[in-house]
C-alpha positions in Angstrom: 0.0 0.0 0.0 1.8 3.1 -1.2 1.6 6.5 0.6 3.6 9.5 1.8 6.0 9.3 4.7 5.8 11.7 7.6 6.5 11.7 11.3 3.2 10.4 12.7 1.6 12.3 15.6 -1.8 11.8 17.3 -2.9 15.3 16.3 -1.9 14.7 12.7 -3.7 11.4 12.5 -6.9 13.0 13.8 -6.8 15.4 10.8 -6.5 12.8 8.2 -9.6 12.9 5.9 -11.2 9.9 4.3 -11.1 9.6 0.5 -13.0 7.6 -2.1 -10.4 4.9 -1.9 -8.3 3.5 1.0 -4.9 5.1 1.5 -2.0 5.0 4.0 0.4 7.4 5.6 3.7 5.9 6.8 5.8 6.8 9.8 9.3 8.2 9.3 10.6 7.0 12.6 9.6 3.3 12.6 10.0 1.5 9.3 6.8 -0.3 8.1 4.5 1.5 10.5 1.6 3.4 9.0 -1.9 4.6 9.4 -4.5 3.1 7.0 -7.5 5.4 6.3 -10.6 3.8 4.9 -13.4 5.6 3.0 -15.7 5.1 6.0 -13.2 7.3 8.0 -11.9 4.5 10.2 -8.2 4.8 10.9 -6.0 1.9 12.0 -2.3 1.4 12.6 -0.7 -1.2 10.3 2.8 -2.7 10.0 4.4 -4.1 6.9 7.8 -5.8 7.2 9.7 -9.0 7.5 10.1 -11.4 10.4 12.7 -14.2 10.0 12.8 -13.4 6.3 9.1 -13.9 5.8 6.9 -11.0 4.7 4.4 -9.9 7.4 1.5 -7.6 7.1 -0.4 -6.9 10.4 -3.0 -4.6 11.8 -1.6 -3.1 14.9 -4.9 -1.7 16.2 -7.5 1.0 15.8 -6.0 4.6 15.9 -8.9 5.7 18.1 -7.7 3.3 20.8 -3.9 3.7 20.6 -1.4 6.5 20.7 1.3 6.8 18.1 3.9 5.8 20.8 1.9 2.7 21.7 1.7 1.8 18.0 5.5 2.3 17.6 6.3 0.0 20.5 4.0 -2.7 19.2 5.4 -2.3 15.7 9.0 -2.7 17.0 7.9 -5.8 18.9 6.4 -7.2 15.7 9.6 -6.4 13.9 11.7 -8.3 16.5 9.2 -11.2 16.4 8.4 -10.9 20.1 4.6 -10.6 19.6 2.8 -14.0 19.0 0.7 -14.1 15.9 -2.4 -14.7 17.9 -1.7 -11.8 20.3 -4.3 -9.5 18.8 -7.0 -12.1 19.6 -6.5 -11.4 23.3 -7.2 -13.9 26.0 -9.6 -16.0 24.0 -12.6 -14.3 25.4 -15.6 -13.5 23.2 -14.8 -10.8 20.7 -16.9 -7.6 20.7 -18.0 -8.1 17.1 -19.1 -11.7 17.8 -21.1 -10.8 20.9 -22.8 -8.0 19.0 -23.7 -10.2 16.0 -24.7 -13.4 17.9 -26.2 -12.1 21.1 -26.9 -8.4 21.4 -28.3 -7.7 17.9 -31.0 -10.4 17.9 -32.2 -9.3 21.3 -32.2 -5.6 20.3 -34.2 -6.3 17.1 -36.9 -8.0 19.1 -37.6 -5.0 21.4 -37.0 -2.0 19.2 -38.7 -0.2 16.3 -37.2 -0.8 12.8 -36.0 2.8 12.6 -34.1 2.4 15.9 -32.6 -0.8 14.6 -31.4 0.9 11.4 -29.8 3.7 13.5 -28.0 1.2 15.7 -26.7 -0.7 12.6 -25.3 2.5 11.2 -23.5 3.3 14.5 -22.1 -0.2 14.7 -20.9 -0.4 11.1 -19.4 3.1 11.0 -18.0 3.4 14.5 -18.2 0.7 17.1 -17.2 -2.4 15.0 -14.2 -0.6 13.4 -13.1 0.6 16.8 -13.8 -2.4 19.1 -14.8 -5.3 16.9 -11.5 -7.2 17.0 -11.1 -6.7 20.8 -12.1 -9.3 23.4 -14.9 -7.9 25.5 -12.9 -8.2 28.7 -10.0 -6.3 27.0 -12.0 -3.1 26.4 -10.9 -0.6 29.0 -12.4 2.7 30.1 -9.4 4.5 28.7 -10.0 2.8 25.3 -13.6 4.1 25.3 -12.6 7.6 26.4 -10.0 7.8 23.7 -12.4 6.7 21.0 -15.2 9.0 22.4 -12.9 12.0 22.5 -11.7 11.4 18.9 -15.3 11.1 17.6 -16.5 14.1 19.6 -14.1 16.4 17.8 -16.1 16.1 14.6 -19.5 15.0 15.7 -20.3 15.7 19.4 -24.0 14.8 19.0 -23.2 11.6 17.1 -20.6 10.6 19.6 -23.2 10.9 22.4 -25.6 8.6 20.6 -22.9 6.1 19.7 -21.8 6.1 23.4 -25.4 5.2 24.4 -25.4 2.2 22.0 -22.0 1.1 23.3 -23.2 1.4 26.9 -26.2 -0.8 26.1 -23.9 -3.4 24.5 -21.4 -3.5 27.4 -24.2 -3.6 30.0 -25.7 -6.6 28.2 -22.2 -8.2 28.2 -22.0 -7.5 31.9 -25.4 -9.1 32.6 -24.4 -12.2 30.5 -21.2 -12.6 32.6 -18.8 -11.8 29.7 -17.2 -8.9 31.6 -16.9 -7.9 35.2 -17.3 -4.2 34.8 -19.0 -1.9 32.2 -16.3 0.5 30.9 -18.8 3.0 29.6 -20.3 3.8 33.0 -19.6 7.3 34.3 -18.2 8.7 31.0 -19.8 12.2 30.7 -21.5 13.0 27.4 -20.8 16.1 25.4 -22.9 19.0 26.6 -25.7 19.9 24.2 -27.6 23.2 24.0 -31.2 23.1 25.3 -33.2 23.3 22.1 -36.5 24.8 23.1 -37.1 27.1 20.2 -40.8 27.7 19.5 -42.4 29.7 16.8 -44.7 32.5 17.9 -48.1 33.1 16.1 -46.6 36.0 14.2 -43.6 33.8 13.1 -46.0 31.0 12.0 -47.9 33.5 9.9 -44.7 34.9 8.4 -43.5 31.5 7.4 -46.9 30.6 5.9 -46.8 33.8 3.7 -43.2 33.1 2.5 -44.1 29.5 1.6 -47.1 30.7 -0.4 -45.0 33.2 -2.3 -42.3 30.7 -3.1 -44.8 28.2 -4.4 -46.5 31.0 -6.5 -43.0 31.7 -8.1 -42.4 28.0 -8.8 -45.4 25.6 -8.5 -43.1 22.5 -8.4 -42.1 23.7 -4.9 -45.6 22.8 -3.6 -44.6 19.3 -2.5 -41.9 20.5 -0.2 -44.1 23.4 1.1 -46.8 20.9 1.9 -44.3 18.7 3.9 -43.3 21.7 6.0 -46.9 22.7 6.7 -47.8 19.1 7.5 -44.9 18.9 10.0 -46.2 22.1 11.6 -49.8 20.8 11.7 -49.1 17.3 13.1 -46.0 17.6 15.2 -44.6 14.5 13.4 -40.9 13.8 13.0 -39.4 14.6 9.6 -39.0 11.0 8.6 -42.5 10.1 9.6 -43.8 12.5 6.9 -41.1 12.1 4.3 -41.6 8.3 4.3 -45.4 8.4 4.8 -47.1 5.7 2.7 -50.7 5.9 1.4 -51.4 2.7 3.2 -50.9 4.6 6.5 -53.4 7.3 5.6 -56.8 6.5 7.0 -59.2 9.5 6.7 -58.7 11.6 9.8 -55.7 9.8 11.1 -52.3 8.4 10.2 -51.5 4.8 11.3 -47.8 5.0 11.3 -46.2 1.6 11.2 -42.5 2.6 11.8 -41.7 5.4 14.2 -38.9 6.1 16.6 -41.0 4.7 19.4 -42.9 2.0 17.5 -46.3 2.0 15.7 -48.6 4.9 16.7 -51.7 6.8 15.5 -51.6 10.5 14.6 -54.9 12.3 14.5 -55.3 14.9 11.7 -56.9 18.3 11.9 -59.0 19.4 8.9 -56.2 21.6 7.6 -53.8 18.5 7.7 -56.4 16.4 5.9 -56.8 19.1 3.2 -53.0 19.0 2.5 -53.0 15.2 2.2 -56.1 15.2 0.0 -54.5 17.4 -2.6 -51.5 15.1 -3.1 -51.6 13.3 -6.5 -52.1 9.6 -6.2 -49.9 7.8 -8.7 -48.3 4.4 -8.7 -45.9 5.3 -5.9 -46.6 3.8 -2.5 -45.4 7.1 -0.9 -47.4 10.2 -0.4 -44.4 12.4 -1.2 -42.4 10.4 -3.7 -39.1 11.3 -5.3 -39.8 13.0 -8.7 -37.1 11.0 -10.4 -37.6 7.7 -8.5 -41.3 7.3 -7.7 -40.6 4.0 -5.9 -38.6 5.9 -3.3 -39.5 8.7 -0.9 -38.5 12.3 -1.4 -34.9 13.2 -0.5 -34.5 14.3 3.1 -32.7 17.4 1.9 -35.6 20.0 1.8 -34.0 22.8 -0.1 -37.2 24.9 0.1 -37.1 24.9 3.9 -33.7 26.5 4.1 -34.7 29.3 1.7 -38.1 29.8 3.3 -36.5 30.0 6.8 -34.0 32.6 5.6 -36.5 34.8 3.8 -38.9 34.6 6.8 -36.1 35.8 9.1 -36.1 32.5 11.0 -32.4 31.5 10.6 -32.2 30.0 14.1 -35.2 27.7 13.6 -34.6 24.1 12.7 -37.1 21.9 11.0 -37.5 19.9 14.2 -38.5 23.1 16.0 -41.9 22.8 14.1 -42.5 19.8 16.3 -41.7 21.8 19.4 -44.0 24.5 18.2 -47.0 22.1 18.1 -46.3 21.0 21.6 -45.9 24.5 22.9 -49.2 25.6 21.3 -51.0 22.6 22.8 -49.6 23.3 26.3 -50.4 27.0 26.1 -54.0 26.1 25.4 -54.3 23.9 28.4 -53.8 20.5 26.8 -52.5 18.2 29.6 -48.8 17.1 29.3 -49.9 13.4 29.2 -52.0 14.1 26.1 -49.2 16.1 24.5 -46.9 13.1 25.1 -49.4 10.8 23.2 -49.7 13.4 20.4 -45.9 13.5 19.9 -45.3 9.8 20.5 -43.0 10.2 23.4 -42.0 6.9 25.0 -40.4 8.7 27.9 -42.7 11.2 29.8 -39.6 13.2 30.7 -39.3 14.3 27.1 -42.6 16.1 27.4 -41.7 17.9 30.6 -39.5 20.4 28.7 -42.8 22.0 27.6 -44.1 22.4 31.1 -42.8 26.0 31.5 -44.9 27.0 28.5 -48.0 26.2 30.6 -46.5 28.0 33.6 -46.8 31.3 31.7 -50.5 31.0 31.5 -50.7 29.9 35.1 -48.8 33.1 36.1 -51.1 35.3 34.1 -54.2 33.5 35.6 -52.7 34.0 39.1 -52.3 37.7 38.4 -55.9 38.1 37.2 -57.2 36.2 40.2 -55.0 38.3 42.5 -56.4 41.5 41.1 -60.0 40.3 41.5 -59.5 39.2 45.1 -57.7 42.5 46.0 -60.6 44.4 44.5 -63.0 42.4 46.7 -60.9 43.1 49.7 -61.0 46.8 49.0 -64.8 46.7 49.1 -65.8 45.6 45.6 -64.1 48.3 43.7 -61.6 48.0 41.0 -58.0 47.2 42.0 -55.7 50.2 41.5 -54.0 50.3 38.1 -50.5 50.3 39.6 -51.2 47.1 41.5 -50.0 44.8 38.8 -46.9 43.5 40.4 
């Protein structure tokens, strides 16, 4: 495997970008030691050399779990022939990849929604298997997990948090099965994430609606994307639930969603939402919003119209997912109980709905103020409360 030769450093390895094909960068200090970078972004130390006259090509270990100095020591040991050929297989304990494939994955599929399974598979194939797959379960240390997590967090802090959750579930399952004595993920702090509680006001909703109308008038082919945005705002559904909506899931005044983040659920439709669905053309596609080029597939998740509409409406800080928050905030502000809001949004964990509790608190504060004025007026003998008594 050809490639340039430099003095490898941990910082330099972290900056190596994946390409369309696999490539390697070789160390100028230890002959034969290099870093292999795959198109997936996975980086691993490799050593190519000769031992007792025989050519040897070995994977030293994942770069996310080893420092350059550790890799140099191991490469020198390989060069001297002091590392047994089976050393990388560890103590003979069950390998991480084998446990995931044979024990954890089957159990996970039985209890989780298809969308959750797909997400877990992506995390496994892109991050966890490349980093830990060849290691015995009892050889995975907390320092290994922290090093991998820190490396991943530099480029995708949110993704690293989610991957850490999956790894924690796997290692807890291994602990329960008796494959390990401790769970190395326990106690590792996640990356802090901003509290995303952006809601659209009534004026902002109207402004967005006007912009969508104008953009569709300018180019009628934009109507499909505009209807998706409006449907998200009217239903509180997640983006994928609408983008991948099938006609078989539309049942008059409700949606019977078969595959959501928390499993199958029913979404009740307002008259406005029903009107949007009714005007979608029914063709041969099973999807309500099919791809124009490939009708057998749903529309691309990249909604270009949303980014333009958001900018022109002066809502640059609003994410598409904030439309879902807006539905919840409007419901709570109008006295809808949090338990009902949780069912509307399909929250499996009631804690997720509690973030909207403060929206209802504003109405409670205003009600308390009105009641206080009334009682104070009664205490004053039935007259009106003084205008200044509004504190």
